[in-house]
C-alpha positions as CSV (number, residue, x, y, z in Angstrom):
1,M,64.9,11.0,-8.0
2,L,63.1,9.1,-5.2
3,V,60.5,11.8,-5.0
4,A,59.7,11.6,-8.7
5,I,59.3,7.8,-8.5
6,A,57.0,8.2,-5.5
7,V,54.8,10.8,-7.3
8,V,54.6,8.6,-10.5
9,G,53.8,5.5,-8.5
10,G,51.2,7.2,-6.4
11,S,49.6,8.7,-9.6
12,I,49.4,5.2,-11.2
13,V,47.8,3.6,-8.1
14,F,45.3,6.5,-7.9
15,V,44.2,6.1,-11.5
16,F,43.7,2.3,-11.1
17,A,41.9,2.7,-7.8
18,Q,39.6,5.5,-8.9
19,G,37.3,3.2,-10.9
20,Y,37.0,0.7,-8.1
21,I,36.2,3.4,-5.5
22,S,33.5,5.0,-7.7
23,E,31.9,1.5,-8.3
24,T,31.7,0.5,-4.7
25,Q,30.3,3.8,-3.3
26,I,26.6,3.9,-2.3
27,S,24.8,6.3,-4.5
28,G,21.9,8.3,-3.1
29,T,20.4,7.9,0.3
30,P,20.0,4.3,1.6
31,Q,16.3,3.4,2.0
32,I,15.9,1.5,5.3
33,E,12.5,0.1,6.1
34,F,11.4,-0.4,9.7
35,V,8.0,-1.8,10.3
36,K,6.8,-2.8,13.8
37,I,3.9,-5.1,14.7
38,I,2.8,-3.2,17.9
39,G,-0.2,-5.4,18.9
40,Y,-3.2,-7.4,17.9
41,D,-6.7,-8.5,18.9
42,T,-7.5,-12.1,18.2
43,R,-10.1,-12.6,21.0
44,D,-13.0,-14.9,20.2
45,E,-15.6,-12.3,20.9
46,S,-17.1,-9.2,19.4
47,P,-16.3,-6.4,19.1
48,L,-12.6,-6.4,18.3
49,M,-10.6,-3.2,18.8
50,I,-8.6,-1.2,16.2
51,H,-5.2,0.4,16.8
52,N,-6.6,3.5,18.4
53,G,-8.6,1.6,21.1
54,L,-12.0,2.0,19.5
55,D,-14.3,-1.0,18.8
56,I,-15.2,-2.3,15.4
57,L,-18.9,-1.8,15.7
58,P,-21.5,-4.5,14.9
59,P,-22.4,-5.7,12.4
60,N,-18.9,-5.4,11.0
61,C,-17.2,-7.4,13.7
62,C,-15.9,-10.1,13.8
63,G,-17.2,-13.6,14.7
64,D,-19.1,-15.5,17.3
65,N,-17.7,-16.3,20.7
66,S,-19.7,-19.5,21.4
67,D,-17.2,-22.1,20.2
68,N,-13.8,-21.2,21.7
69,L,-12.5,-21.2,18.1
70,K,-11.7,-18.6,15.4
71,T,-13.5,-20.2,12.5
72,V,-13.5,-19.5,8.7
73,D,-14.7,-16.0,8.0
74,E,-14.2,-14.6,11.5
75,R,-11.8,-11.6,11.7
76,I,-8.7,-10.7,13.6
77,A,-6.9,-7.4,13.9
78,I,-3.2,-6.8,13.7
79,Y,-1.7,-3.3,14.5
80,I,1.2,-2.2,12.4
81,Q,3.4,0.9,12.6
82,N,5.6,2.2,9.7
83,N,8.7,3.7,11.4
84,S,10.4,4.2,8.1
85,V,11.1,7.6,6.5
86,Q,9.3,6.5,3.3
87,P,6.0,4.7,2.6
88,I,6.2,0.9,2.6
89,T,4.1,-1.4,0.5
90,I,3.1,-4.9,1.7
91,S,3.8,-7.4,-1.1
92,K,3.0,-10.5,0.9
93,L,1.3,-11.1,4.3
94,T,1.0,-14.6,5.9
95,L,-0.6,-15.8,9.1
96,G,0.4,-19.3,10.3
97,G,1.8,-20.1,6.8
98,V,-1.3,-19.1,5.0
99,E,-1.0,-16.2,2.5
100,Y,-3.7,-13.5,2.6
101,Q,-4.6,-11.2,-0.3
102,Y,-5.1,-7.4,0.0
103,T,-8.5,-6.1,-1.0
104,S,-9.2,-2.4,-1.5
105,S,-12.8,-2.7,-0.4
106,L,-14.9,0.5,-0.3
107,L,-16.6,-0.7,2.9
108,L,-15.6,-2.8,5.8
109,G,-18.9,-4.6,5.5
110,P,-20.7,-7.0,7.9
111,W,-18.8,-10.2,8.5
112,Q,-20.3,-13.2,6.8
113,A,-21.9,-10.9,4.2
114,G,-21.0,-12.3,0.8
115,G,-19.4,-9.8,-1.5
116,V,-19.1,-6.9,1.0
117,G,-15.7,-6.2,2.6
118,P,-13.0,-8.7,3.1
119,Q,-13.8,-12.4,2.4
120,P,-12.0,-15.4,3.8
121,G,-8.3,-15.2,2.9
122,E,-8.4,-11.5,2.4
123,Y,-7.5,-8.4,4.4
124,V,-8.2,-4.7,4.5
125,I,-6.2,-1.9,6.1
126,M,-8.1,0.4,8.5
127,T,-6.5,3.7,9.0
128,G,-9.0,4.8,11.7
129,P,-10.5,6.5,13.5
130,D,-13.6,4.2,13.7
131,G,-14.8,0.8,12.8
132,T,-18.2,1.6,11.3
133,V,-19.5,0.0,8.2
134,N,-17.9,2.8,6.1
135,G,-14.9,3.5,8.4
136,N,-11.6,4.6,7.2
137,I,-10.5,1.7,4.9
138,L,-7.5,2.1,2.7
139,Q,-8.8,2.3,-0.8
140,E,-5.6,2.4,-2.8
141,G,-4.8,-0.3,-5.3
142,S,-1.9,-1.6,-3.1
143,P,-1.4,-2.0,0.6
144,R,0.7,1.1,1.2
145,I,1.4,2.5,4.7
146,Q,2.7,6.0,5.0
147,P,5.7,7.0,7.2
148,G,4.9,7.1,10.9
149,E,1.4,5.8,10.3
150,I,-0.2,3.2,12.6
151,V,-2.9,1.0,10.9
152,T,-5.0,-2.0,11.7
153,V,-4.8,-4.9,9.3
154,L,-8.1,-6.7,9.5
155,L,-7.8,-10.3,8.3
156,D,-10.8,-12.5,7.4
157,L,-9.7,-16.0,8.3
158,D,-9.8,-18.7,5.7
159,N,-9.3,-21.6,8.2
160,T,-10.3,-22.6,11.7
161,I,-7.8,-21.9,14.5
162,K,-8.1,-23.0,18.1
163,N,-7.8,-20.4,20.9
164,G,-4.4,-20.5,22.6
165,R,-2.5,-21.4,19.5
166,D,0.4,-19.2,18.6
167,L,0.8,-18.1,15.0
168,Q,3.5,-16.4,13.2
169,V,2.8,-13.2,11.2
170,N,5.1,-12.5,8.2
171,I,5.0,-9.2,6.4
172,I,7.2,-8.9,3.3
173,T,7.5,-5.5,1.7
174,S,7.9,-4.7,-1.9
175,K,11.7,-4.1,-1.3
176,G,12.0,-7.7,0.0
177,N,12.3,-6.9,3.7
178,V,10.7,-9.4,6.1
179,F,9.1,-8.5,9.4
180,V,7.9,-11.3,11.7
181,S,6.0,-11.4,14.9
182,T,4.0,-14.1,16.9
183,L,0.5,-13.7,18.2
184,I,-1.6,-16.0,20.3
185,V,-5.2,-16.7,19.2
186,G,-7.8,-15.7,21.7
187,Q,-5.8,-12.9,23.2
188,D,-5.2,-9.2,22.6
189,T,-2.4,-6.8,23.4
190,P,-3.1,-3.1,24.1
């Protein structure tokens, strides 16, 4: 009699719990994004370097070094690595609280050349291997970085920044993940 009651009670608990268990289980494979800002070049000189150590060649780089400032329309380089198992898409990128817009320019273009390449407040993604006028610029409609890929995000500044100032870089992906790093204007990291 006790065995029958235990079997019936266990069956009832199992039936009620089955719905809850199936609702709370993770379906599919979790998609974890891991993006690392591995370096930058914000020196107030030309040429700047891209992620593979090569220079962004004149006239494409990057500002003048006569004023100890990074002024409007000068450029800085930030090196990013996607350590995820799937591509990531940057939905928002800010530097020092200022949002920059992605442009899928066909050319890097000379700095301070109106209409060619990134303009103040915009950025391009350089996949390498060089920084020539028609170097490897990501030309997709969205800023998408492939798994394992290291890229250079080249920002065209839309405000003046003093050398020595630290700025926070925020990268927000299309899945809502936020990746933050701090850089110091006027310096570079290898």
